[in-house]
C-alpha positions in Angstrom: 145.7 -6.1 35.4 145.1 -2.8 33.1 147.9 -1.4 31.0 148.0 2.3 30.7 149.3 4.3 27.7 152.6 5.1 29.3 153.1 1.6 31.1 152.9 0.5 27.3 154.6 3.6 26.0 157.3 1.7 27.6 156.6 -1.8 26.8 157.6 0.0 22.7 160.6 1.6 24.1 162.3 -2.1 25.1 161.7 -3.6 21.4 163.7 -2.8 18.3 160.4 -1.2 16.6 160.7 1.7 19.1 163.4 3.6 17.8 164.0 6.8 16.3 164.0 5.6 12.7 160.0 6.1 13.9 158.6 8.2 11.3 154.9 9.5 10.6 153.5 10.8 7.7 150.8 13.4 9.7 147.9 10.9 7.5 145.6 11.0 11.1 146.4 14.8 11.2 145.5 15.2 7.8 142.7 13.0 8.1 141.1 15.0 11.8 142.2 18.2 11.0 139.6 18.4 8.1 136.8 17.4 10.6 137.9 19.0 13.8 136.6 22.6 13.2 133.2 21.8 14.5 131.9 22.8 11.1 131.3 19.5 9.2 128.0 17.2 9.9 127.3 15.0 12.7 124.7 13.2 14.3 123.3 13.7 17.9 121.3 10.6 19.1 119.2 11.1 22.2 118.7 8.1 23.5 115.7 9.5 25.8 113.5 9.6 22.8 115.0 6.6 20.6 111.1 4.2 21.1 113.0 1.1 19.6 111.0 0.8 16.5 113.9 0.0 14.4 112.6 1.9 11.4 116.3 3.7 10.8 117.4 -0.1 10.0 115.3 -0.1 7.4 116.4 2.7 5.6 120.1 2.0 6.3 119.2 -1.4 4.7 117.4 0.7 1.8 119.3 3.0 1.1 122.7 1.0 1.1 120.9 -1.9 -1.1 121.1 -4.3 2.3 118.9 -7.7 2.6 116.4 -6.0 3.7 112.4 -6.9 4.6 109.1 -5.1 4.7 109.3 -2.6 7.0 106.1 -4.4 9.4 108.8 -6.8 10.2 111.0 -4.2 12.4 108.3 -3.8 14.6 110.1 -7.8 16.3 111.5 -6.7 19.5 112.6 -10.0 20.4 115.9 -9.1 18.4 116.8 -6.5 22.0 117.3 -9.7 24.1 120.9 -9.9 23.2 122.9 -6.8 22.3 123.9 -6.8 18.8 126.6 -5.1 16.8 127.0 -4.0 12.6 127.7 -6.6 10.5 128.1 -6.7 6.5 124.5 -6.8 5.4 123.6 -4.2 8.4 125.4 -1.3 8.6 122.8 -0.5 11.6 121.1 -1.7 14.6 119.2 -0.9 17.4 120.1 -2.7 21.0 118.3 -2.1 24.1 119.8 -0.3 26.7 121.1 -3.3 29.2 122.1 -1.8 32.1 118.2 0.1 32.5 115.1 -2.2 33.6 112.8 -0.4 31.7 112.9 -0.5 27.7 115.0 2.2 26.3 117.3 1.7 22.9 120.3 3.0 21.0 120.8 3.0 17.8 124.7 1.8 16.9 126.5 2.0 13.8 130.3 3.6 12.8 130.8 7.0 14.9 132.9 8.5 11.7 135.6 9.3 14.6 137.3 12.8 13.7 140.6 11.7 14.1 139.5 7.5 12.7 141.9 4.8 13.9 140.8 2.8 11.0 142.2 5.1 8.3 145.2 5.5 10.4 146.0 1.5 10.4 145.0 1.3 6.6 148.3 0.4 4.7 146.9 1.9 1.8 145.0 4.4 1.7 141.5 2.9 1.4 140.0 4.8 3.9 139.3 8.4 4.6 138.2 11.2 6.6 136.6 13.0 4.2 135.3 17.6 4.8 131.8 16.8 4.9 132.5 14.6 8.0 132.1 10.7 7.0 134.4 8.3 7.0 134.4 6.4 3.5 135.9 3.3 2.3 137.4 2.4 -0.9 137.0 -1.3 -1.8 139.4 -0.7 -5.2 142.2 0.3 -2.6 141.7 -2.5 0.4 143.7 -5.4 0.3 142.2 -7.3 3.1 144.5 -6.8 6.0 141.7 -6.2 7.7 143.7 -3.9 10.0 141.3 -1.2 10.1 139.1 -4.2 12.0 141.7 -4.4 15.1 142.9 -0.9 15.6 138.3 0.5 15.7 137.6 1.1 19.5 134.4 0.2 19.1 135.1 -2.6 16.4 132.6 -1.7 13.3 134.5 -2.6 10.2 132.9 -5.9 9.4 134.5 -8.2 7.2 133.0 -10.0 4.2 134.5 -14.1 5.1 131.7 -15.5 3.2 132.8 -13.4 -0.2 136.1 -15.8 -1.1 137.1 -13.4 -4.6 136.3 -10.3 -3.5 135.8 -9.8 0.0 135.0 -5.8 1.1 135.3 -4.4 4.4 131.7 -3.0 5.4 130.3 -0.3 7.4 128.3 2.9 8.2 129.5 5.4 5.0 127.2 8.4 7.0 125.1 8.5 3.6 128.4 10.3 2.3 126.8 11.3 -1.2 123.9 12.9 1.2 126.2 14.7 3.4 128.1 16.5 0.6 124.5 18.2 -0.7 124.0 19.1 2.9 121.2 16.6 2.9 120.0 14.2 6.3 121.1 10.4 6.2 118.4 8.5 5.6 118.2 6.8 8.7 118.1 10.6 10.6 115.4 11.5 7.4 113.1 8.0 8.7 113.1 8.7 12.2 109.7 8.8 14.0 110.6 10.4 17.5 113.3 12.5 16.0 115.7 10.9 18.2 118.8 12.2 15.5 119.1 15.7 15.2 121.2 16.2 11.6 123.6 19.2 11.8 127.4 20.2 12.5 129.1 19.4 15.4 129.7 22.7 16.9 125.9 23.1 16.3 124.9 19.7 18.1 127.0 19.8 20.5 125.1 23.3 21.6 122.1 21.5 21.4 123.4 18.7 23.7 124.4 20.6 26.6 121.1 22.9 26.1 119.1 19.5 26.8 121.2 18.2 29.9 120.8 22.0 31.1 117.0 22.8 30.8 116.4 19.1 31.6 119.3 18.2 33.9 116.9 15.1 36.1 116.7 13.5 32.5 120.1 13.0 31.3 123.2 12.0 32.7 125.8 15.1 32.5 128.4 13.8 29.4 128.2 13.4 25.4 129.2 10.7 24.5 131.8 11.3 21.7 132.4 14.9 22.1 136.0 14.2 23.1 135.9 10.3 23.3 138.6 9.5 21.4 139.9 13.1 19.8 135.9 13.5 19.4 133.2 11.5 17.1 131.0 12.9 14.6 127.9 10.7 16.3 127.4 12.0 19.4 124.8 10.5 22.0 123.2 11.6 25.1 121.2 9.5 27.5 120.0 9.2 31.1 122.8 7.0 32.3 127.1 6.6 31.9 127.2 4.9 28.2 130.9 4.9 28.9 131.7 1.4 29.8 128.6 0.4 29.1 127.1 0.7 25.6 129.8 2.3 24.9 134.1 1.5 25.5 135.3 4.5 27.9 138.0 5.8 26.2 140.3 8.9 27.1 140.5 12.3 25.0 143.7 11.3 22.9 143.6 10.4 19.6 144.3 6.8 18.7 146.2 7.4 15.6 149.0 8.9 17.8 149.7 5.9 19.3 148.5 3.5 15.9 150.6 4.6 13.6 153.8 5.3 15.9 153.7 1.3 15.8 152.6 1.3 12.2 154.8 3.3 10.5 158.2 1.4 12.6 156.4 -2.2 12.3 156.8 -1.2 8.1 159.9 0.6 8.1 161.9 -2.2 10.5 160.0 -5.2 7.9 158.7 -6.4 11.4 155.9 -9.1 10.4 152.5 -8.4 9.8 151.4 -10.7 13.1 153.3 -7.8 15.8 151.1 -5.0 14.0 148.1 -7.3 15.1 149.5 -7.6 18.6 150.7 -4.2 19.4 147.7 -2.7 17.5 145.6 -5.4 20.1 147.4 -4.0 23.1 147.0 -0.1 22.2 143.4 -1.0 21.8 143.3 -2.8 25.4 145.0 0.0 26.7 143.2 2.7 25.6 140.0 1.8 26.4 141.3 1.9 30.6 140.9 5.6 32.0 143.8 7.8 31.1 146.2 7.6 34.3 148.7 10.4 32.9 
């Protein structure tokens, strides 16, 4: 049985941590407000234009000094037989849209949420939403708690389990160094078919709406990321509804509204960290259901 946010709050009300002692430091608001006015940078990914060349994967590996091969090896389409996800050694992947018989592909990476749940759940501030739009990670601050992995509704952060001495959380950085100079991310620069468009979030929402209006037969009328989880910096157009197929179906509520209340109450009341994992997990499950309020 699915759990609504209202039911989940009722459950919290029965716990010792759900009390008037809850306090929020406004962390999520500070992070989200930086990018919510539409002037931060975003990318519009139009899956109808993606040809599955995977050159964006190569460019990402090259930019981030990840294990890489000759660009010709990325022509291998056998990887489309199964759904992949970003890992510690690849921050972006191209998948085949499994619900379509014909081959249509889509790029997956960190969504760089306007109100990032990962940053909200991080107890040391190792993850932060930047004014340019990127959600960045500071390895020097990270204590390896992995709460960010539990909090992320897109299951993006990956942990270096094999790195025993200095493990890090790894994810797409949105090429923040390039964004701060107004330059396109490496993957966008590399795309030969212009399946990705770079610009401010407000501009790209206009572009997406214009494409849907001009070609209603080509697109499912929804911009994924415009409102999901409070909005994301990566926006998607497709010929099918991506909600519940390639991406989770989320309400428009920013997830930190719930995760921060849980987190701050737990640490203020000295509830064991295991409880945080459990409650964050339930929170993510509840927010993936349709908004029933």
